[in-house]
py3Dmol code that shows the C-alpha trace and the ligand (Angstrom):
import py3Dmol

protein = """\
ATOM      1  CA  MET A   1      -2.785  15.754  76.896  1.00  0.00           C
ATOM      2  CA  PRO A   2      -2.990  13.449  73.851  1.00  0.00           C
ATOM      3  CA  TYR A   3      -1.059  14.371  70.736  1.00  0.00           C
ATOM      4  CA  LYS A   4      -3.015  15.416  67.686  1.00  0.00           C
ATOM      5  CA  LEU A   5      -2.350  14.409  64.076  1.00  0.00           C
ATOM      6  CA  GLN A   6      -3.949  16.204  61.171  1.00  0.00           C
ATOM      7  CA  TYR A   7      -3.849  14.529  57.711  1.00  0.00           C
ATOM      8  CA  PHE A   8      -5.865  13.701  54.632  1.00  0.00           C
ATOM      9  CA  PRO A   9      -7.876  10.453  54.509  1.00  0.00           C
ATOM     10  CA  VAL A  10      -5.040   8.468  52.942  1.00  0.00           C
ATOM     11  CA  ARG A  11      -2.125   6.351  54.191  1.00  0.00           C
ATOM     12  CA  GLY A  12       0.419   8.543  52.436  1.00  0.00           C
ATOM     13  CA  ARG A  13       2.875  10.337  54.645  1.00  0.00           C
ATOM     14  CA  ALA A  14       1.113   9.549  57.898  1.00  0.00           C
ATOM     15  CA  GLN A  15       1.011   5.785  57.776  1.00  0.00           C
ATOM     16  CA  ALA A  16       4.365   4.991  59.396  1.00  0.00           C
ATOM     17  CA  LEU A  17       3.374   7.290  62.295  1.00  0.00           C
ATOM     18  CA  ARG A  18       0.037   5.421  62.583  1.00  0.00           C
ATOM     19  CA  TYR A  19       1.907   2.136  62.885  1.00  0.00           C
ATOM     20  CA  ILE A  20       4.142   3.691  65.620  1.00  0.00           C
ATOM     21  CA  VAL A  21       1.013   4.900  67.480  1.00  0.00           C
ATOM     22  CA  VAL A  22      -0.723   1.539  67.495  1.00  0.00           C
ATOM     23  CA  ASP A  23       2.365  -0.564  68.096  1.00  0.00           C
ATOM     24  CA  ASN A  24       3.542   1.604  71.073  1.00  0.00           C
ATOM     25  CA  ASP A  25       0.143   2.466  72.618  1.00  0.00           C
ATOM     26  CA  LEU A  26       0.572   6.198  72.047  1.00  0.00           C
ATOM     27  CA  GLU A  27      -2.394   8.464  72.676  1.00  0.00           C
ATOM     28  CA  VAL A  28      -3.001  10.413  69.396  1.00  0.00           C
ATOM     29  CA  GLN A  29      -6.259  11.989  68.355  1.00  0.00           C
ATOM     30  CA  GLU A  30      -6.398  12.044  64.538  1.00  0.00           C
ATOM     31  CA  GLU A  31      -8.286  14.787  62.736  1.00  0.00           C
ATOM     32  CA  VAL A  32      -9.086  13.902  59.155  1.00  0.00           C
ATOM     33  CA  ILE A  33      -8.873  16.862  56.850  1.00  0.00           C
ATOM     34  CA  ASN A  34     -11.095  16.646  53.814  1.00  0.00           C
ATOM     35  CA  LYS A  35     -10.230  18.226  50.475  1.00  0.00           C
ATOM     36  CA  ILE A  36     -12.964  20.804  50.688  1.00  0.00           C
ATOM     37  CA  ASP A  37     -11.687  22.191  54.031  1.00  0.00           C
ATOM     38  CA  TRP A  38      -8.046  22.251  52.991  1.00  0.00           C
ATOM     39  CA  PRO A  39      -7.773  25.683  51.196  1.00  0.00           C
ATOM     40  CA  ALA A  40      -8.966  27.543  54.300  1.00  0.00           C
ATOM     41  CA  MET A  41      -6.659  25.540  56.545  1.00  0.00           C
ATOM     42  CA  LYS A  42      -3.512  25.562  54.404  1.00  0.00           C
ATOM     43  CA  PRO A  43      -2.286  29.089  55.368  1.00  0.00           C
ATOM     44  CA  LYS A  44      -2.706  28.384  59.046  1.00  0.00           C
ATOM     45  CA  THR A  45      -0.355  25.314  58.979  1.00  0.00           C
ATOM     46  CA  PRO A  46       3.388  25.725  59.712  1.00  0.00           C
ATOM     47  CA  LEU A  47       4.586  24.973  56.144  1.00  0.00           C
ATOM     48  CA  GLY A  48       1.342  24.896  54.113  1.00  0.00           C
ATOM     49  CA  GLN A  49       1.257  21.100  53.965  1.00  0.00           C
ATOM     50  CA  LEU A  50       0.003  18.076  55.888  1.00  0.00           C
ATOM     51  CA  PRO A  51       0.679  16.041  57.955  1.00  0.00           C
ATOM     52  CA  VAL A  52       0.836  18.357  60.966  1.00  0.00           C
ATOM     53  CA  PHE A  53       1.463  16.923  64.464  1.00  0.00           C
ATOM     54  CA  HIS A  54       0.593  18.812  67.652  1.00  0.00           C
ATOM     55  CA  ASP A  55       2.097  18.311  71.078  1.00  0.00           C
ATOM     56  CA  GLY A  56       0.566  21.069  73.199  1.00  0.00           C
ATOM     57  CA  ASP A  57       1.798  24.351  71.890  1.00  0.00           C
ATOM     58  CA  LEU A  58       4.393  22.649  69.512  1.00  0.00           C
ATOM     59  CA  HIS A  59       3.116  22.249  65.933  1.00  0.00           C
ATOM     60  CA  ILE A  60       5.311  20.224  63.589  1.00  0.00           C
ATOM     61  CA  SER A  61       5.153  19.758  59.877  1.00  0.00           C
ATOM     62  CA  GLN A  62       7.300  17.514  57.608  1.00  0.00           C
ATOM     63  CA  SER A  63       6.529  13.796  58.137  1.00  0.00           C
ATOM     64  CA  ASN A  64      10.207  12.844  58.908  1.00  0.00           C
ATOM     65  CA  ALA A  65      10.521  15.636  61.484  1.00  0.00           C
ATOM     66  CA  ILE A  66       7.364  14.340  63.112  1.00  0.00           C
ATOM     67  CA  LEU A  67       8.678  10.756  63.143  1.00  0.00           C
ATOM     68  CA  ARG A  68      11.992  11.818  64.659  1.00  0.00           C
ATOM     69  CA  TYR A  69      10.260  13.905  67.359  1.00  0.00           C
ATOM     70  CA  VAL A  70       7.980  10.999  68.350  1.00  0.00           C
ATOM     71  CA  ALA A  71      10.842   8.499  68.084  1.00  0.00           C
ATOM     72  CA  ARG A  72      13.128  10.552  70.392  1.00  0.00           C
ATOM     73  CA  LYS A  73      10.386  10.924  72.976  1.00  0.00           C
ATOM     74  CA  HIS A  74       9.331   7.282  72.912  1.00  0.00           C
ATOM     75  CA  GLY A  75      12.578   5.321  72.658  1.00  0.00           C
ATOM     76  CA  LEU A  76      12.372   4.520  68.945  1.00  0.00           C
ATOM     77  CA  PHE A  77      15.651   6.215  67.864  1.00  0.00           C
ATOM     78  CA  GLY A  78      18.341   3.608  68.866  1.00  0.00           C
ATOM     79  CA  LYS A  79      20.227   3.305  72.124  1.00  0.00           C
ATOM     80  CA  ASN A  80      23.129   5.668  71.348  1.00  0.00           C
ATOM     81  CA  ASP A  81      24.348   8.303  68.824  1.00  0.00           C
ATOM     82  CA  LYS A  82      25.866   5.634  66.499  1.00  0.00           C
ATOM     83  CA  GLU A  83      22.590   3.726  66.192  1.00  0.00           C
ATOM     84  CA  ALA A  84      20.722   7.035  65.749  1.00  0.00           C
ATOM     85  CA  ALA A  85      23.071   7.976  62.880  1.00  0.00           C
ATOM     86  CA  LEU A  86      22.447   4.640  61.184  1.00  0.00           C
ATOM     87  CA  ILE A  87      18.690   4.992  61.689  1.00  0.00           C
ATOM     88  CA  ASP A  88      18.868   8.474  60.063  1.00  0.00           C
ATOM     89  CA  MET A  89      20.982   7.212  57.184  1.00  0.00           C
ATOM     90  CA  ILE A  90      18.645   4.274  56.442  1.00  0.00           C
ATOM     91  CA  ASN A  91      15.501   6.455  56.814  1.00  0.00           C
ATOM     92  CA  ASP A  92      16.956   8.989  54.368  1.00  0.00           C
ATOM     93  CA  GLN A  93      17.551   6.092  51.873  1.00  0.00           C
ATOM     94  CA  GLN A  94      13.939   5.052  52.480  1.00  0.00           C
ATOM     95  CA  GLU A  95      12.855   8.662  51.789  1.00  0.00           C
ATOM     96  CA  ASP A  96      14.733   8.684  48.433  1.00  0.00           C
ATOM     97  CA  ILE A  97      12.917   5.492  47.399  1.00  0.00           C
ATOM     98  CA  ARG A  98       9.543   6.876  48.663  1.00  0.00           C
ATOM     99  CA  GLN A  99       9.999  10.075  46.674  1.00  0.00           C
ATOM    100  CA  ALA A 100      10.584   8.130  43.489  1.00  0.00           C
ATOM    101  CA  TYR A 101       7.476   6.111  44.265  1.00  0.00           C
ATOM    102  CA  MET A 102       5.376   9.250  44.841  1.00  0.00           C
ATOM    103  CA  HIS A 103       6.719  10.794  41.618  1.00  0.00           C
ATOM    104  CA  LEU A 104       5.523   7.704  39.784  1.00  0.00           C
ATOM    105  CA  ILE A 105       2.109   7.737  41.469  1.00  0.00           C
ATOM    106  CA  TYR A 106       1.346  11.438  41.112  1.00  0.00           C
ATOM    107  CA  GLN A 107       3.327  12.341  37.846  1.00  0.00           C
ATOM    108  CA  GLU A 108       3.736   9.481  35.482  1.00  0.00           C
ATOM    109  CA  TYR A 109       1.831   6.388  36.573  1.00  0.00           C
ATOM    110  CA  ASP A 110       0.564   5.510  33.113  1.00  0.00           C
ATOM    111  CA  THR A 111       3.761   6.150  31.194  1.00  0.00           C
ATOM    112  CA  GLY A 112       6.381   5.306  33.832  1.00  0.00           C
ATOM    113  CA  LYS A 113       5.140   2.232  35.739  1.00  0.00           C
ATOM    114  CA  ASP A 114       6.947  -0.487  33.678  1.00  0.00           C
ATOM    115  CA  ALA A 115      10.356   1.335  33.864  1.00  0.00           C
ATOM    116  CA  TYR A 116       9.842   2.019  37.532  1.00  0.00           C
ATOM    117  CA  ILE A 117       9.168  -1.561  38.360  1.00  0.00           C
ATOM    118  CA  LYS A 118      12.158  -2.673  36.248  1.00  0.00           C
ATOM    119  CA  ASN A 119      14.443  -0.332  38.226  1.00  0.00           C
ATOM    120  CA  LEU A 120      13.024  -1.292  41.608  1.00  0.00           C
ATOM    121  CA  PRO A 121      15.569  -4.133  42.354  1.00  0.00           C
ATOM    122  CA  THR A 122      18.362  -1.555  42.262  1.00  0.00           C
ATOM    123  CA  GLN A 123      16.653   0.432  44.937  1.00  0.00           C
ATOM    124  CA  LEU A 124      15.596  -2.558  47.012  1.00  0.00           C
ATOM    125  CA  ALA A 125      19.088  -4.061  46.950  1.00  0.00           C
ATOM    126  CA  THR A 126      20.368  -1.123  49.053  1.00  0.00           C
ATOM    127  CA  LEU A 127      17.823  -1.922  51.813  1.00  0.00           C
ATOM    128  CA  GLU A 128      18.453  -5.640  51.607  1.00  0.00           C
ATOM    129  CA  LYS A 129      22.178  -5.006  52.146  1.00  0.00           C
ATOM    130  CA  VAL A 130      21.828  -2.695  55.207  1.00  0.00           C
ATOM    131  CA  LEU A 131      19.266  -4.976  56.733  1.00  0.00           C
ATOM    132  CA  GLY A 132      21.665  -7.951  56.288  1.00  0.00           C
ATOM    133  CA  GLU A 133      24.357  -5.997  58.087  1.00  0.00           C
ATOM    134  CA  ASN A 134      22.394  -6.093  61.368  1.00  0.00           C
ATOM    135  CA  LYS A 135      22.223  -9.645  62.816  1.00  0.00           C
ATOM    136  CA  GLY A 136      22.031 -11.082  59.334  1.00  0.00           C
ATOM    137  CA  GLY A 137      18.712  -9.365  58.707  1.00  0.00           C
ATOM    138  CA  ALA A 138      16.870 -11.501  61.277  1.00  0.00           C
ATOM    139  CA  GLU A 139      15.435  -8.693  63.302  1.00  0.00           C
ATOM    140  CA  PHE A 140      15.365  -4.969  62.853  1.00  0.00           C
ATOM    141  CA  PHE A 141      17.301  -2.535  60.592  1.00  0.00           C
ATOM    142  CA  VAL A 142      19.413  -1.149  63.468  1.00  0.00           C
ATOM    143  CA  GLY A 143      20.276  -2.578  66.934  1.00  0.00           C
ATOM    144  CA  ASP A 144      18.161  -5.046  68.816  1.00  0.00           C
ATOM    145  CA  LYS A 145      15.047  -2.911  69.309  1.00  0.00           C
ATOM    146  CA  ILE A 146      12.533  -1.576  66.903  1.00  0.00           C
ATOM    147  CA  SER A 147      13.099   1.993  65.713  1.00  0.00           C
ATOM    148  CA  PHE A 148      11.133   4.438  63.651  1.00  0.00           C
ATOM    149  CA  VAL A 149      12.959   3.368  60.448  1.00  0.00           C
ATOM    150  CA  ASP A 150      11.455  -0.127  60.765  1.00  0.00           C
ATOM    151  CA  TYR A 151       8.018   1.372  60.522  1.00  0.00           C
ATOM    152  CA  THR A 152       8.826   3.686  57.602  1.00  0.00           C
ATOM    153  CA  ILE A 153      10.432   0.829  55.642  1.00  0.00           C
ATOM    154  CA  PHE A 154       7.534  -1.572  56.498  1.00  0.00           C
ATOM    155  CA  ASP A 155       5.049   1.005  55.081  1.00  0.00           C
ATOM    156  CA  LEU A 156       7.196   1.621  52.026  1.00  0.00           C
ATOM    157  CA  LEU A 157       7.533  -2.150  51.299  1.00  0.00           C
ATOM    158  CA  ASP A 158       3.813  -2.500  51.811  1.00  0.00           C
ATOM    159  CA  ASN A 159       3.210   0.125  49.089  1.00  0.00           C
ATOM    160  CA  LEU A 160       5.700  -1.418  46.740  1.00  0.00           C
ATOM    161  CA  ILE A 161       4.218  -4.912  47.078  1.00  0.00           C
ATOM    162  CA  ILE A 162       0.855  -3.510  46.094  1.00  0.00           C
ATOM    163  CA  LEU A 163       2.380  -1.856  43.065  1.00  0.00           C
ATOM    164  CA  SER A 164       4.422  -4.930  42.121  1.00  0.00           C
ATOM    165  CA  PRO A 165       3.391  -8.101  44.054  1.00  0.00           C
ATOM    166  CA  THR A 166       6.611 -10.001  43.180  1.00  0.00           C
ATOM    167  CA  CYS A 167       9.029  -7.195  43.882  1.00  0.00           C
ATOM    168  CA  LEU A 168      10.435  -8.750  47.099  1.00  0.00           C
ATOM    169  CA  ASP A 169      11.019 -12.229  45.559  1.00  0.00           C
ATOM    170  CA  GLY A 170      14.710 -11.585  45.079  1.00  0.00           C
ATOM    171  CA  PHE A 171      15.072 -10.053  48.467  1.00  0.00           C
ATOM    172  CA  PRO A 172      14.564 -12.728  51.178  1.00  0.00           C
ATOM    173  CA  LYS A 173      15.583 -10.583  54.078  1.00  0.00           C
ATOM    174  CA  LEU A 174      13.275  -7.705  53.158  1.00  0.00           C
ATOM    175  CA  LYS A 175      10.484 -10.246  52.539  1.00  0.00           C
ATOM    176  CA  GLY A 176      11.040 -11.748  55.998  1.00  0.00           C
ATOM    177  CA  PHE A 177      11.204  -8.290  57.549  1.00  0.00           C
ATOM    178  CA  HIS A 178       7.963  -7.184  56.013  1.00  0.00           C
ATOM    179  CA  SER A 179       6.187 -10.305  57.210  1.00  0.00           C
ATOM    180  CA  ARG A 180       7.685  -9.975  60.714  1.00  0.00           C
ATOM    181  CA  ILE A 181       6.637  -6.394  61.224  1.00  0.00           C
ATOM    182  CA  GLY A 182       3.267  -7.049  59.706  1.00  0.00           C
ATOM    183  CA  SER A 183       2.749  -9.969  62.143  1.00  0.00           C
ATOM    184  CA  ARG A 184       3.348  -7.943  65.266  1.00  0.00           C
ATOM    185  CA  ASP A 185       0.198  -8.312  67.345  1.00  0.00           C
ATOM    186  CA  LYS A 186      -1.034  -4.723  67.433  1.00  0.00           C
ATOM    187  CA  ILE A 187      -0.117  -3.996  63.842  1.00  0.00           C
ATOM    188  CA  ALA A 188      -1.807  -7.127  62.567  1.00  0.00           C
ATOM    189  CA  LYS A 189      -4.938  -6.295  64.546  1.00  0.00           C
ATOM    190  CA  TYR A 190      -4.980  -2.748  63.269  1.00  0.00           C
ATOM    191  CA  ARG A 191      -4.489  -3.852  59.620  1.00  0.00           C
ATOM    192  CA  ALA A 192      -7.380  -6.185  59.945  1.00  0.00           C
ATOM    193  CA  THR A 193      -9.795  -3.299  60.785  1.00  0.00           C
ATOM    194  CA  ASP A 194     -12.234  -1.858  58.126  1.00  0.00           C
ATOM    195  CA  ALA A 195     -10.891   1.595  58.944  1.00  0.00           C
ATOM    196  CA  PHE A 196      -7.395   0.569  57.749  1.00  0.00           C
ATOM    197  CA  LYS A 197      -8.583  -1.479  54.817  1.00  0.00           C
ATOM    198  CA  LYS A 198     -10.685   1.285  53.325  1.00  0.00           C
ATOM    199  CA  LEU A 199      -7.973   3.922  53.609  1.00  0.00           C
ATOM    200  CA  PRO A 200      -6.473   4.524  50.178  1.00  0.00           C
ATOM    201  CA  ILE A 201      -2.672   4.618  49.887  1.00  0.00           C
ATOM    202  CA  ASN A 202      -2.579   7.749  47.735  1.00  0.00           C
ATOM    203  CA  GLY A 203      -4.723  10.723  47.047  1.00  0.00           C
ATOM    204  CA  ASN A 204      -5.356  10.058  43.322  1.00  0.00           C
ATOM    205  CA  GLY A 205      -6.678   6.499  43.488  1.00  0.00           C
ATOM    206  CA  LYS A 206      -3.508   4.997  42.023  1.00  0.00           C
ATOM    207  CA  GLN A 207      -1.451   2.415  43.864  1.00  0.00           C
TER     208      GLN A 207
END
"""
ligand_1 = """\
29
0HH
N 7.936 16.671 52.617
C 6.630 16.742 53.160
C 6.373 15.697 54.254
O 7.076 14.688 54.252
C 5.630 16.541 52.031
C 4.224 16.841 52.496
C 3.176 16.756 51.430
O 3.507 16.489 50.221
O 5.576 15.893 55.138
N 1.935 16.932 51.783
C 0.852 16.886 50.843
C -0.060 15.713 51.304
S 0.797 14.192 51.134
C 0.030 18.147 50.977
O -0.134 18.745 52.049
C 0.255 13.511 49.572
C -1.032 12.979 49.735
C -2.034 13.750 49.080
C -3.413 13.265 49.396
C -4.392 14.315 49.181
C -5.754 13.756 49.399
C -6.751 14.792 49.486
C -8.086 14.061 49.569
C -9.003 14.673 50.510
N -0.613 18.557 49.894
C -1.467 19.703 49.882
C -0.801 20.933 49.480
O 0.438 20.902 49.251
O -1.448 21.926 49.360
"""
view = py3Dmol.view(width=600, height=400)
view.addModel(protein, "pdb")
view.setStyle({"model": 0}, {"cartoon": {"style": "trace"}})
view.addModel(ligand_1, "xyz")
view.setStyle({"model": 1}, {"stick": {}})
view.zoomTo()
view.show()
């Protein structure tokens, strides 16, 4: 039985999972939830929010829990406990940066954008450093095989580049990483589709 993903028609908190799906040939049926249908649906979801991921009678909310579940099942969580711990650590760092990004987008875009962009190098430096600690930054964030954190960070960087096109100029490893993941055959093909191109990043039109 295919998995099912329910989410709003935005990249948002489902996009890393969508990259995992296309890059690993997973069978996932996506149900797009429109704003008008949401109030009736909200109380029926596990935590009153989307995304929700269904695997048979298992219904999971919280995007990072979904990513971890899919990663465990499909070999995208490192090859041992040590790698898994590093993947978790780096994804949590990614989550901190993502939350600050979402705060800017949804709470203070007009008043906070300049300060946010000014502070971005401090946040990106942490990712540049950890990437460099694995094979000099030439491949993935952890180990020698792609893991779910590579997809979450690819998506985060993609959003940040749209917000501030030069933000990776001082971070050659992250820049190379973003280009490498974006050039993977299935990801590049998916990103060239109209369906991807017309999907807004966020729900309020800001990016
Ligand atoms: N920590 C949770 C996670 O990672 C946060 C989930 C969350 O904030 O899964 N969900 C939001 C939608 S993501 C939610 O369910 C933000 C994108 C909003 C786009 C909305 C576009 C609507 C256009 C049709 N929000 C609804 C709610 O809380 O009632």
